C-alpha positions as semicolon CSV with decimal commas, in nm:
position;residue;x (nm);y (nm);z (nm)
1;M;3,706;-3,419;-11,300
2;S;3,763;-3,724;-11,079
3;T;3,619;-4,060;-11,173
4;V;3,373;-4,185;-10,910
5;I;3,412;-4,549;-10,813
6;T;3,292;-4,774;-10,535
7;S;3,586;-4,819;-10,300
8;L;3,727;-5,166;-10,249
9;L;3,944;-5,055;-9,958
10;S;3,878;-4,963;-9,598
11;Q;4,234;-4,855;-9,508
12;P;4,448;-4,770;-9,811
13;R;4,821;-4,723;-9,769
14;Q;4,972;-4,377;-9,774
15;V;5,316;-4,251;-9,874
16;E;5,596;-4,320;-9,628
17;R;5,861;-4,130;-9,825
18;L;5,943;-4,002;-10,172
19;V;6,257;-4,103;-10,358
20;V;6,421;-3,930;-10,654
21;G;6,615;-4,144;-10,899
22;Q;6,990;-4,106;-10,931
23;P;7,133;-4,042;-11,281
24;T;7,398;-4,301;-11,366
25;S;7,517;-4,525;-11,647
26;D;7,549;-4,901;-11,675
27;G;7,649;-5,162;-11,927
28;A;7,858;-4,999;-12,198
29;G;7,751;-4,649;-12,101
30;V;7,372;-4,664;-12,118
31;K;7,233;-4,356;-11,943
32;L;6,957;-4,425;-11,692
33;E;6,793;-4,328;-11,363
34;R;6,853;-4,572;-11,075
35;V;6,532;-4,542;-10,876
36;L;6,561;-4,830;-10,629
37;T;6,917;-4,823;-10,501
38;Q;7,115;-5,062;-10,283
39;N;7,042;-4,872;-9,962
40;L;6,666;-4,942;-10,009
41;Q;6,701;-5,318;-10,058
42;R;6,610;-5,413;-9,701
43;R;6,319;-5,169;-9,685
44;L;6,178;-5,291;-10,017
45;D;6,271;-5,659;-9,982
46;P;6,238;-5,869;-10,208
47;F;6,325;-5,599;-10,467
48;L;6,691;-5,516;-10,521
49;M;6,699;-5,252;-10,793
50;L;6,483;-5,056;-11,037
51;D;6,636;-4,872;-11,334
52;H;6,447;-4,642;-11,571
53;F;6,598;-4,568;-11,911
54;S;6,447;-4,330;-12,165
55;S;6,626;-4,146;-12,443
56;D;6,588;-4,067;-12,812
57;K;6,963;-4,016;-12,847
58;P;7,136;-4,330;-12,983
59;E;7,459;-4,234;-12,806
60;D;7,273;-4,275;-12,473
61;Y;7,174;-4,638;-12,533
62;G;7,333;-4,774;-12,853
63;A;7,620;-4,962;-12,686
64;G;7,373;-5,159;-12,475
65;F;7,463;-5,416;-12,212
66;P;7,732;-5,654;-12,348
67;E;7,799;-5,992;-12,186
68;H;7,800;-5,985;-11,807
69;P;7,727;-6,241;-11,531
70;H;7,448;-6,278;-11,274
71;R;7,381;-6,517;-10,988
72;G;7,116;-6,541;-10,716
73;F;6,824;-6,329;-10,838
74;E;6,585;-6,251;-11,126
75;T;6,593;-5,968;-11,380
76;V;6,274;-5,829;-11,534
77;T;6,322;-5,603;-11,837
78;Y;6,007;-5,420;-11,945
79;M;6,032;-5,236;-12,275
80;R;5,800;-4,939;-12,325
81;Q;5,958;-4,835;-12,657
82;G;6,237;-4,979;-12,867
83;R;6,380;-5,323;-12,938
84;I;6,626;-5,521;-12,729
85;R;6,772;-5,867;-12,781
86;H;6,866;-6,108;-12,503
87;R;7,125;-6,383;-12,540
88;D;7,265;-6,596;-12,259
89;S;7,504;-6,879;-12,182
90;A;7,216;-7,118;-12,114
91;G;7,125;-7,102;-12,484
92;N;6,831;-6,863;-12,456
93;E;6,774;-6,586;-12,709
94;G;6,482;-6,350;-12,761
95;L;6,383;-6,011;-12,899
96;V;6,118;-5,791;-12,738
97;S;5,988;-5,454;-12,846
98;D;5,717;-5,207;-12,743
99;G;5,536;-5,336;-12,436
100;G;5,729;-5,664;-12,417
101;V;5,890;-5,828;-12,114
102;Q;6,204;-6,037;-12,069
103;W;6,209;-6,233;-11,740
104;M;6,531;-6,412;-11,650
105;T;6,606;-6,623;-11,344
106;A;6,984;-6,623;-11,307
107;G;6,980;-6,892;-11,039
108;R;7,320;-7,058;-11,000
109;G;7,462;-6,840;-11,274
110;V;7,431;-6,713;-11,627
111;I;7,622;-6,481;-11,857
112;H;7,395;-6,272;-12,076
113;S;7,376;-5,965;-12,297
114;E;7,094;-5,719;-12,367
115;M;7,159;-5,526;-12,686
116;P;6,944;-5,264;-12,861
117;E;6,838;-5,348;-13,216
118;Q;6,768;-4,997;-13,342
119;R;6,978;-4,711;-13,470
120;E;6,736;-4,427;-13,403
121;G;6,418;-4,344;-13,211
122;R;6,338;-4,365;-12,842
123;M;6,460;-4,650;-12,622
124;A;6,255;-4,654;-12,303
125;G;6,182;-4,906;-12,034
126;F;6,269;-5,048;-11,695
127;Q;6,477;-5,319;-11,537
128;L;6,372;-5,461;-11,202
129;W;6,583;-5,698;-10,993
130;L;6,386;-5,946;-10,783
131;N;6,566;-6,146;-10,516
132;L;6,547;-6,523;-10,492
133;P;6,498;-6,711;-10,165
134;A;6,807;-6,889;-10,034
135;R;6,664;-7,226;-10,135
136;D;6,646;-7,116;-10,502
137;K;6,965;-6,917;-10,545
138;L;7,148;-7,209;-10,705
139;R;6,858;-7,337;-10,915
140;A;6,891;-7,383;-11,291
141;P;6,867;-7,064;-11,500
142;W;6,531;-6,988;-11,665
143;Y;6,417;-6,739;-11,926
144;L;6,087;-6,616;-12,073
145;D;6,001;-6,368;-12,347
146;V;5,655;-6,211;-12,345
147;Q;5,571;-5,998;-12,646
148;G;5,376;-5,677;-12,592
149;A;5,053;-5,816;-12,737
150;D;5,070;-6,111;-12,498
151;V;5,098;-5,913;-12,173
152;P;4,756;-5,945;-12,001
153;Q;4,567;-5,615;-11,998
154;F;4,230;-5,485;-11,883
155;E;4,047;-5,159;-11,825
156;R;3,877;-5,056;-11,502
157;D;3,704;-4,723;-11,443
158;G;3,890;-4,573;-11,738
159;V;4,231;-4,696;-11,619
160;T;4,429;-4,930;-11,845
161;V;4,619;-5,193;-11,648
162;R;4,894;-5,415;-11,786
163;V;4,965;-5,711;-11,555
164;I;5,328;-5,816;-11,586
165;A;5,334;-6,029;-11,272
166;G;5,089;-6,132;-11,002
167;E;4,714;-6,074;-11,029
168;S;4,493;-5,767;-11,045
169;H;4,113;-5,771;-11,029
170;G;4,098;-6,134;-11,138
171;V;4,346;-6,096;-11,426
172;K;4,662;-6,305;-11,390
173;G;4,988;-6,162;-11,510
174;A;5,245;-6,307;-11,747
175;V;5,456;-6,449;-11,459
176;Q;5,372;-6,587;-11,114
177;R;5,613;-6,652;-10,827
178;E;5,513;-6,850;-10,516
179;V;5,759;-6,723;-10,256
180;T;5,802;-6,352;-10,332
181;E;5,451;-6,320;-10,483
182;P;5,545;-6,015;-10,693
183;L;5,281;-5,780;-10,826
184;Y;5,399;-5,570;-11,120
185;L;5,145;-5,341;-11,286
186;D;5,184;-5,071;-11,550
187;L;4,899;-4,822;-11,509
188;E;4,769;-4,564;-11,756
189;L;4,531;-4,318;-11,588
190;P;4,337;-4,037;-11,757
191;P;4,334;-3,703;-11,571
192;G;4,151;-3,739;-11,238
193;A;4,098;-4,115;-11,273
194;T;4,129;-4,338;-10,966
195;F;4,260;-4,692;-10,939
196;E;4,247;-4,918;-10,634
197;Q;4,453;-5,232;-10,584
198;P;4,414;-5,465;-10,286
199;L;4,750;-5,564;-10,132
200;P;4,839;-5,804;-9,852
201;A;4,943;-5,610;-9,543
202;T;5,268;-5,808;-9,533
203;H;5,385;-5,697;-9,878
204;N;5,635;-5,421;-9,932
205;A;5,513;-5,188;-10,207
206;F;5,607;-4,881;-10,406
207;V;5,479;-4,670;-10,694
208;Y;5,700;-4,513;-10,959
209;V;5,549;-4,234;-11,170
210;Y;5,709;-4,193;-11,511
211;E;5,457;-3,959;-11,675
212;G;5,215;-3,708;-11,524
213;G;5,151;-3,722;-11,150
214;L;4,955;-3,899;-10,875
215;R;4,797;-3,779;-10,554
216;F;4,699;-3,965;-10,239
217;D;4,411;-3,914;-9,993
218;T;4,642;-3,721;-9,759
219;G;4,717;-3,469;-10,033
220;C;5,066;-3,604;-10,102
221;Q;5,157;-3,560;-10,468
222;V;5,397;-3,786;-10,656
223;L;5,539;-3,618;-10,965
224;S;5,699;-3,777;-11,268
225;G;6,040;-3,926;-11,191
226;R;5,952;-3,991;-10,826
227;M;5,909;-4,318;-10,640
228;A;5,667;-4,334;-10,348
229;I;5,742;-4,601;-10,088
230;L;5,409;-4,708;-9,941
231;A;5,379;-4,736;-9,564
232;N;5,331;-5,082;-9,413
233;T;5,048;-4,966;-9,186
234;P;4,892;-5,243;-8,970
235;G;4,549;-5,325;-9,105
236;S;4,606;-5,166;-9,446
237;D;4,436;-5,348;-9,730
238;G;4,568;-5,190;-10,048
239;V;4,647;-4,867;-10,229
240;R;4,433;-4,597;-10,390
241;L;4,593;-4,393;-10,667
242;Q;4,445;-4,086;-10,833
243;A;4,586;-3,912;-11,137
244;A;4,636;-3,538;-11,113
245;E;4,542;-3,299;-11,394
246;A;4,751;-3,471;-11,663
247;P;4,743;-3,819;-11,817
248;T;4,959;-4,038;-11,595
249;R;5,168;-4,352;-11,632
250;A;5,297;-4,534;-11,326
251;L;5,433;-4,868;-11,211
252;L;5,282;-5,031;-10,904
253;I;5,513;-5,298;-10,762
254;A;5,468;-5,508;-10,448
255;G;5,601;-5,833;-10,306
256;Q;5,631;-6,060;-10,006
257;P;5,962;-5,988;-9,824
258;L;6,203;-6,278;-9,782
259;G;6,347;-6,158;-9,452
260;E;6,682;-6,316;-9,537
261;P;7,034;-6,167;-9,529
262;I;7,137;-5,984;-9,846
263;A;7,500;-5,997;-9,957
264;Q;7,573;-5,825;-10,290
265;Y;7,886;-5,784;-10,497
266;G;7,794;-5,620;-10,827
267;P;7,598;-5,873;-11,036
268;F;7,596;-6,142;-10,765
269;V;7,337;-6,140;-10,485
270;M;7,367;-6,412;-10,223
271;N;7,305;-6,451;-9,849
272;T;7,662;-6,455;-9,715
273;E;8,005;-6,315;-9,797
274;A;8,137;-6,670;-9,839
275;E;7,875;-6,735;-10,108
276;L;7,983;-6,417;-10,287
277;V;8,345;-6,529;-10,284
278;Q;8,237;-6,861;-10,435
279;A;8,031;-6,683;-10,701
280;V;8,334;-6,479;-10,809
281;R;8,554;-6,790;-10,815
282;D;8,298;-6,979;-11,021
283;F;8,275;-6,691;-11,268
284;Q;8,653;-6,668;-11,300
285;A;8,674;-7,044;-11,354
286;G;8,401;-7,042;-11,620
287;R;8,153;-7,233;-11,407
288;L;7,859;-6,989;-11,430
289;A;7,751;-7,090;-11,778
C-alpha cells in the first residue's frame, strides 16, 4: 500500500535514461560496479564517477586500494558495511565503518591509500568523485572522517534519510560545498513509501537503486543495480520517488554543474591537457605530497 503524503512539488522530474553499471576492478583488484562512467561526466557535471562495491568474499576486496595519487577533485567514500582505513601524504589518517563517510579534497595533489581492516564479512559501499572548480583545483588538500553515528539522519513519511551532503527538509548534511552545492542522500523506503525532494532546476541529478526498486509517476521502474538520470525539464522543482513492492535503498545525488572543460588522465582531473601534463610531472618529481 502506498503512503499518502501532501505533495511538495508541482512538476517533479522524470527519468531521462537508465544506466546499468559496468563490472570492473580497481586498486589492487577490488571488484566493483562502475555506475557513473567517464562518458557521462559532461551530462552529470559536476560528478565524475560513482563506484559501487559489495561482496562477502575477501578475495574480492581484501587487497584494497594501495597508495595512489589524485589531483583536481574530491573523493567521497561512503561505507555501508565493513571497515576501511584512509592514510594520505598530507598526514591525515582515519578509520570508518558501517554508515561512515570519508571526504577528501585532493586539491593540488595527494597520495593516499584506502585499505580494508577486516578479514571476513561483507564489504559494501560507494565512492563518488566530485569535480572541483578551476579556481580550487590547486588548493591545499583537505580531509574529513564522519562516523556512521554522526551522519545526520531523519525520518519523513516512513522514509529514513541519511544526509551526507547538502540539505534535505531542513536537515543539513555532514558536508557543504558552495560552488557545486552537492546533495547526497541515502534513502531507505518501506514498500510503497514515497519521498519527495525539492531540487533547483539548474542541478544535474541522478538516482542509484542498490536494493529493491523505485517507480516514477510515468510508470518507469528503476530496479536494483540501475541508475536513473533525471531529466533537466524547464520548470521542474524536484523529484518524487516511490518504492515498489519491496523495501528499497537508493542514493539520490544532485549538484550544480560547473560548465568548465574536463580533462582527465586516470587519477588527475584538470581543465586542460597542459595541466594534466604538469600533474604527471609533479607526481613523478614527488611534488604532489
